[in-house]
Each structure stands twice: as C-alpha cells, then as structure tokens.
C-alpha positions as CSV (number, residue, x, y, z in Angstrom):
1,X,0.0,0.0,0.0
2,X,1.4,3.4,-0.9
3,X,2.5,5.7,1.9
4,X,2.6,9.5,2.1
5,X,5.3,11.6,3.8
6,X,6.2,15.2,3.9
7,X,9.6,15.9,2.2
8,X,12.7,17.0,4.1
9,X,13.9,20.6,3.7
10,X,16.6,19.5,1.2
11,X,14.0,17.8,-1.0
12,X,11.7,20.8,-0.6
13,X,14.3,22.8,-2.4
14,X,14.7,20.1,-5.0
15,X,10.9,20.3,-5.7
16,X,11.1,24.0,-6.4
17,X,9.6,24.9,-9.8
18,X,8.3,21.4,-10.3
19,X,6.8,20.1,-13.5
20,X,5.6,23.1,-15.5
21,X,4.4,26.6,-15.4
22,X,0.8,27.8,-15.4
23,X,-0.6,29.8,-18.2
24,X,1.6,32.7,-17.5
25,X,4.6,31.1,-19.2
26,X,4.2,32.4,-22.7
27,X,6.3,33.2,-25.7
28,X,5.9,37.0,-25.3
29,X,4.2,37.5,-28.7
30,X,1.6,39.9,-27.6
31,X,-0.8,37.2,-26.3
32,X,0.7,37.0,-22.8
33,X,-1.0,34.5,-20.6
34,X,-2.7,33.3,-23.8
35,X,-5.2,36.2,-24.0
36,X,-4.7,38.3,-27.1
37,X,-3.8,41.9,-26.3
38,X,-4.5,42.9,-30.0
39,X,-8.0,41.4,-29.7
40,X,-8.6,43.3,-26.4
41,X,-7.6,46.6,-28.1
42,X,-9.7,45.9,-31.2
43,X,-12.7,45.2,-29.1
44,X,-12.3,48.5,-27.3
45,X,-12.0,50.5,-30.5
46,X,-14.9,48.6,-32.1
47,X,-17.4,49.6,-29.4
48,X,-19.8,52.4,-30.4
49,X,-19.2,55.4,-28.0
50,X,-20.3,59.0,-27.9
51,X,-17.2,61.1,-28.1
52,X,-17.0,64.8,-27.3
53,X,-16.7,67.0,-30.4
54,X,-13.1,67.1,-31.5
55,X,-12.0,63.8,-29.9
56,X,-10.2,61.6,-32.5
57,X,-10.2,57.9,-32.9
58,X,-6.5,57.9,-32.3
59,X,-6.8,59.5,-28.9
60,X,-9.5,57.0,-27.9
61,X,-7.1,54.1,-28.7
62,X,-4.6,55.5,-26.3
63,X,-6.7,54.3,-23.3
64,X,-6.5,50.8,-21.8
65,X,-7.8,47.8,-23.6
66,X,-11.4,46.8,-23.0
67,X,-11.8,45.2,-19.6
68,X,-9.0,47.1,-18.0
69,X,-10.6,50.2,-16.4
70,X,-8.0,52.6,-15.0
71,X,-4.9,50.6,-16.1
72,X,-3.1,48.5,-18.7
73,X,-2.4,44.8,-18.9
74,X,0.3,43.7,-16.4
75,X,2.3,41.9,-19.1
76,X,5.0,44.2,-20.4
77,X,8.8,44.0,-20.6
78,X,9.1,42.8,-17.0
79,X,6.5,40.7,-15.2
80,X,6.4,37.6,-12.9
81,X,4.1,35.0,-11.4
82,X,5.1,33.6,-8.0
83,X,3.1,31.0,-6.1
84,X,3.1,28.2,-3.6
85,X,1.1,25.0,-3.4
86,X,1.4,21.3,-2.6
87,X,1.5,18.1,-4.6
88,X,2.2,14.4,-4.9
89,X,5.1,12.7,-6.7
90,X,6.6,9.2,-6.7
91,X,9.4,8.9,-4.1
92,X,11.8,7.8,-6.8
93,X,11.5,7.2,-10.6
94,X,9.6,3.9,-10.8
95,X,8.2,4.0,-7.3
96,X,4.6,3.2,-6.4
97,X,4.9,5.1,-3.1
98,X,4.0,8.8,-3.2
99,X,5.4,11.7,-1.1
100,X,3.8,15.1,-0.4
101,X,5.9,18.1,-1.4
102,X,5.6,21.9,-1.4
103,X,5.1,23.3,-4.9
104,X,6.7,26.8,-5.3
105,X,6.4,28.6,-8.6
106,X,8.2,31.4,-10.4
107,X,7.8,32.3,-14.0
108,X,8.0,35.5,-16.0
109,X,10.1,37.9,-18.0
110,X,12.9,40.0,-16.6
111,X,15.0,42.4,-18.6
112,X,14.0,40.8,-21.9
113,X,14.7,37.2,-20.7
114,X,11.9,34.7,-20.2
115,X,12.1,32.5,-17.2
116,X,10.1,29.3,-16.8
117,X,10.1,26.2,-14.5
118,X,11.9,23.1,-15.7
119,X,11.1,20.2,-13.4
120,X,13.1,21.0,-10.3
121,X,15.0,23.7,-12.0
122,X,14.5,26.5,-14.6
123,X,15.0,27.4,-18.2
124,X,15.8,30.8,-19.8
125,X,14.6,32.2,-23.1
126,X,16.9,34.7,-24.7
127,X,14.5,35.2,-27.6
128,X,11.5,36.2,-25.5
129,X,9.7,39.2,-27.0
130,X,7.8,41.9,-25.2
131,X,4.0,42.1,-26.0
132,X,3.2,44.8,-28.6
133,X,-0.6,44.5,-29.0
134,X,0.0,43.5,-32.6
135,X,-1.5,40.3,-34.0
136,X,0.8,37.4,-32.7
137,X,3.2,35.7,-35.1
138,X,5.3,32.6,-35.1
139,X,8.1,32.9,-32.5
140,X,11.2,31.0,-31.5
141,X,12.8,30.3,-28.2
142,X,16.4,29.5,-27.2
143,X,18.4,29.5,-24.0
144,X,20.1,27.5,-21.3
145,X,18.2,24.9,-19.2
146,X,19.0,23.7,-15.7
147,X,17.6,20.8,-13.7
148,X,18.2,19.5,-10.2
149,X,17.8,15.7,-9.9
150,X,17.8,14.0,-6.4
151,X,16.4,10.6,-7.4
152,X,17.0,7.9,-4.6
153,X,19.2,10.2,-2.6
154,X,17.5,9.3,0.7
155,X,13.8,10.0,0.2
156,X,12.9,6.4,-0.5
157,X,9.7,4.9,0.9
158,X,10.2,1.3,-0.2
159,X,11.8,-0.7,2.6
160,X,13.7,-3.0,0.1
161,X,14.9,-0.3,-2.3
162,X,16.0,1.7,0.8
163,X,18.5,-1.0,1.6
164,X,20.5,-0.1,-1.5
165,X,23.1,2.7,-1.4
166,X,21.9,6.3,-1.8
167,X,22.6,7.9,-5.1
168,X,24.3,11.3,-5.5
169,X,22.5,14.5,-6.5
170,X,22.9,15.5,-10.1
171,X,22.7,19.0,-11.6
172,X,22.0,18.9,-15.4
173,X,22.9,21.8,-17.6
174,X,22.1,22.1,-21.3
175,X,20.1,24.1,-23.8
176,X,16.5,24.3,-24.9
177,X,15.0,25.6,-28.2
178,X,11.6,25.6,-29.8
179,X,9.0,27.3,-32.0
180,X,5.5,28.5,-31.2
181,X,2.6,28.8,-33.6
182,X,-0.3,31.1,-32.5
183,X,-3.9,30.9,-33.6
184,X,-3.8,27.2,-34.6
185,X,-7.5,26.4,-33.9
186,X,-8.8,29.7,-32.6
187,X,-7.6,33.2,-31.7
188,X,-5.6,33.2,-28.5
189,X,-4.4,29.6,-28.6
190,X,-1.0,28.3,-29.5
191,X,0.9,25.2,-30.3
192,X,4.6,24.8,-29.2
193,X,7.3,22.4,-30.2
194,X,10.4,22.3,-27.9
195,X,13.5,20.1,-27.3
196,X,15.9,20.1,-24.4
197,X,19.4,18.5,-24.2
198,X,21.1,18.3,-20.8
199,X,24.3,16.8,-19.3
200,X,25.1,16.1,-15.6
201,X,27.9,18.4,-14.4
202,X,28.3,17.0,-10.9
203,X,29.6,13.6,-11.8
204,X,26.6,11.7,-10.5
205,X,25.1,9.9,-13.4
206,X,27.5,11.5,-15.9
207,X,24.9,11.0,-18.6
208,X,22.9,12.9,-21.2
209,X,19.1,13.4,-21.7
210,X,17.2,14.5,-24.8
211,X,13.6,15.6,-24.2
212,X,11.3,16.6,-27.0
213,X,7.9,17.9,-26.2
214,X,4.7,19.4,-27.7
215,X,2.4,21.8,-25.9
216,X,-1.0,23.3,-26.6
217,X,-2.4,26.3,-24.8
218,X,-6.0,27.7,-25.0
219,X,-7.9,30.3,-23.0
220,X,-11.3,29.4,-21.8
221,X,-13.2,32.7,-21.4
222,X,-11.4,35.7,-19.9
223,X,-10.0,34.2,-16.7
224,X,-9.5,30.5,-17.3
225,X,-6.7,28.8,-19.3
226,X,-5.8,25.2,-20.1
227,X,-2.3,24.0,-21.0
228,X,-1.7,20.5,-22.3
229,X,1.7,18.9,-23.1
230,X,3.2,15.6,-24.2
231,X,6.8,14.7,-23.9
232,X,9.4,11.9,-24.5
233,X,12.6,11.4,-22.6
234,X,15.6,9.7,-24.1
235,X,18.6,8.8,-21.9
236,X,22.1,7.5,-22.7
237,X,23.7,4.4,-21.2
238,X,25.4,6.3,-18.4
239,X,22.1,7.7,-17.1
240,X,20.3,4.3,-17.4
241,X,23.2,2.4,-15.7
242,X,23.3,4.8,-12.7
243,X,19.5,4.8,-12.0
244,X,18.3,1.4,-13.2
245,X,21.1,-1.1,-13.0
246,X,21.1,-3.4,-9.9
247,X,24.7,-4.1,-9.1
248,X,26.0,-7.2,-7.4
249,X,26.4,-5.3,-4.2
250,X,22.9,-3.8,-4.4
251,X,21.5,-7.3,-5.1
252,X,23.3,-8.6,-2.0
253,X,22.0,-5.8,0.2
254,X,18.4,-5.9,-1.0
255,X,17.7,-9.3,-2.4
256,X,16.7,-7.9,-5.7
257,X,18.0,-9.7,-8.8
258,X,21.0,-8.3,-10.7
259,X,20.1,-6.2,-13.7
260,X,22.1,-4.2,-16.3
261,X,20.3,-1.3,-17.9
262,X,21.0,0.4,-21.2
263,X,19.9,3.8,-22.6
264,X,17.1,4.6,-25.1
265,X,13.6,5.8,-24.8
266,X,13.1,6.3,-21.0
267,X,9.5,7.5,-20.7
268,X,6.4,8.9,-22.4
269,X,4.3,11.5,-20.5
270,X,1.4,13.9,-20.6
271,X,0.6,16.9,-18.4
272,X,-2.4,19.2,-17.9
273,X,-2.4,22.5,-16.2
274,X,-5.5,24.5,-15.4
275,X,-5.2,28.1,-14.3
276,X,-8.1,30.2,-12.9
277,X,-7.8,33.9,-12.4
278,X,-9.7,34.8,-9.2
279,X,-11.1,38.1,-10.5
280,X,-12.0,36.7,-14.0
281,X,-9.5,38.9,-15.8
282,X,-6.3,37.1,-16.6
283,X,-4.6,40.2,-18.2
284,X,-4.6,42.5,-15.2
285,X,-2.5,40.2,-12.9
286,X,-3.5,39.4,-9.3
287,X,-4.2,36.1,-7.7
288,X,-4.9,32.8,-9.5
289,X,-5.3,29.2,-8.7
290,X,-3.3,26.6,-10.7
291,X,-3.8,22.8,-10.7
292,X,-1.5,20.2,-12.2
293,X,-2.2,16.6,-13.2
294,X,0.2,14.3,-15.1
295,X,0.9,10.8,-16.1
296,X,4.1,9.2,-17.5
297,X,4.9,5.6,-18.5
298,X,8.4,4.3,-18.0
299,X,9.7,2.5,-21.1
300,X,12.5,-0.1,-21.8
301,X,15.0,-0.7,-19.0
302,X,13.4,2.0,-16.9
303,X,10.3,-0.2,-16.7
304,X,12.2,-3.6,-16.6
305,X,14.6,-2.8,-13.8
306,X,13.7,-4.6,-10.5
307,X,13.4,-1.2,-8.8
308,X,10.3,-0.7,-11.0
309,X,9.0,-4.1,-12.1
310,X,9.3,-5.8,-8.7
311,X,9.2,-3.0,-6.1
312,X,7.4,-0.2,-8.0
313,X,5.3,0.6,-11.1
314,X,6.0,1.8,-14.6
315,X,2.9,4.0,-14.3
316,X,3.9,7.3,-12.7
317,X,1.4,9.9,-11.5
318,X,1.8,13.5,-10.4
319,X,-0.6,16.1,-9.1
320,X,-0.7,19.4,-7.3
321,X,-2.6,22.6,-6.6
322,X,-1.4,26.1,-5.7
323,X,-2.1,29.8,-5.5
324,X,-0.1,32.3,-7.6
325,X,0.2,36.0,-7.9
326,X,1.0,37.8,-11.1
327,X,2.5,41.4,-11.1
C-alpha cells in the first residue's frame, strides 16, 4: 500500500519549480498569458461610443484595452508570477509510493529574458519578445536549461529499495529551443514544439538526456486557461546504468536480482495545467489558482529494472494545486 510523507527541507528545495508553469509562461508575442492583447484593443476600438466633439479615434485608442478600467495589462517587458502550493510525486523514478511536497512557482520575463520552470530547475529564453498589442506571429525560443535531480538520494519509501546505497545529487545543464505557432485552432491559442538536451555536471550519473515535447495552450473565457503537453525522454547508457542497474552489491544488500540497464527511450508522458484567475480577468494580474495533473509511463529498461518491475510501477502519476500572484 502506498504511503505519504512530507519531504525534508533538502527535498523541498529540489521540488522548487516542479513540473511546468501555469498559463503565464508564454512566448511573449503579444498574447501574454494566452489572451490576445491585440484582440482586447480591437474590441475597445470597435465599441460604439459617444465622443466629445473634436476627440479623435486615435486619442480613444490611447486608453487601456477593454476590460482594464484605469490601467493596462500587467504583461510588459518585466512581469512575474510567483506561487506556492502542494503536490504528490513518486518517491523515486519507478516507485509506487508517493510523497507530499511543497510546490513553489516562479515564471515571468525579466530584462527581456523569459524564465520558466523546468522540473526542479528552470529554463531561460533569450529570444523572448515583449508584448506589442499587434497580432501574434510565429516565434522561436532558445536558451540554457538547468535541472536538479535527487532521485533515490534518501527520500525512499520502499523498505527494500531503501537497503541499496543512496545515489548522488545531479545537476543537469544544457540548452532548450523551440517554436510556437499562434492561432492554430482559434484566436488566442498556440501550439509549441520544444526540445531540451542536458548533461550532468556534478559527476553523479555523468549522462545525457534529450527531451522533445509538444504543448497546446488555449484560453477558456477571460479568466481560465488550459495548458496541455506531451513529452518523450531519451537517456544514454550512463544515465540508465546509474539509476536502473542493480549491481551485485545492491543485489546482495536488498535481495533484488541483478540487472544491467541500457539507454534509449526512457518515458512517455502527458501533463495538464488549469489556471483560474480569481477576478476573472487574466490580463490584469493578481491572484490565480493553478492545478497540475500528469501521467508518465516508463519504457524499456526503466520499466524492466527490478526497482520498477518488482518494487514499484512503470505508471507514474503527479498532481498538485497552488495559489499564484502575477504582477
């Protein structure tokens, strides 16, 4: 039977920025948070209004977009969403025991650089564009990616797997790049293709990962947004050997059979993020509630290793809910 436990302070830090960003993580094309600024402006100018004699159409368009009385959208050259919540995650990759963890969040754009969560870590986008109010166009992203990996470093709930030696913490550094297509099915939505490549720099697994993904974002009304994503994870032999091989010593300590793991396709996953703005207006910032639900299936030796096939499960679930503030 699965057990739940609150993470230690060290793992709390490791869980920072977990999984993915809410709807605020955008490409900066003028449809920040997925709601089209150009559309908001056009709706304002299209409304029939009685103007004082001598007032021009141009002066009317200098006001805030429709739905923003007394101000402008919060998304400009610099903005951020910060948040805190709680969630569930397997105690190690392949585990069927789940642990409770705090779910901090930070995402935004600072000094022209986009910032987004990247598992326990973050990614930067040096090609992030400030919103202009013009119709959105196809955009590209590129920048460094960082991830903190503390798999089986002491937070193990399974009593048999816990008998094996603890693994070292890895910090993975690499690059991410992608392309985003706006208005795929309707105005305000977007489809994104992205790939990350990362290497361990601390000498833990000494391996490499390649992670392609596809994402779809769509607004649902003025204050709700849905973000869907699917991803693949490929790992090399060094990564697979470190996390999934059962060495003779580990076999003697735990009673698990020996196993030698090779690299290849490691997992297939899907993630859904729902964001609800609490005042019903996603463009003016303020408080929002974000919820996360995801499923991944371990593949190949990640599923066949005794850590998974005997003591755990190849089916991996994640979930969480939190409160954010955009400014």
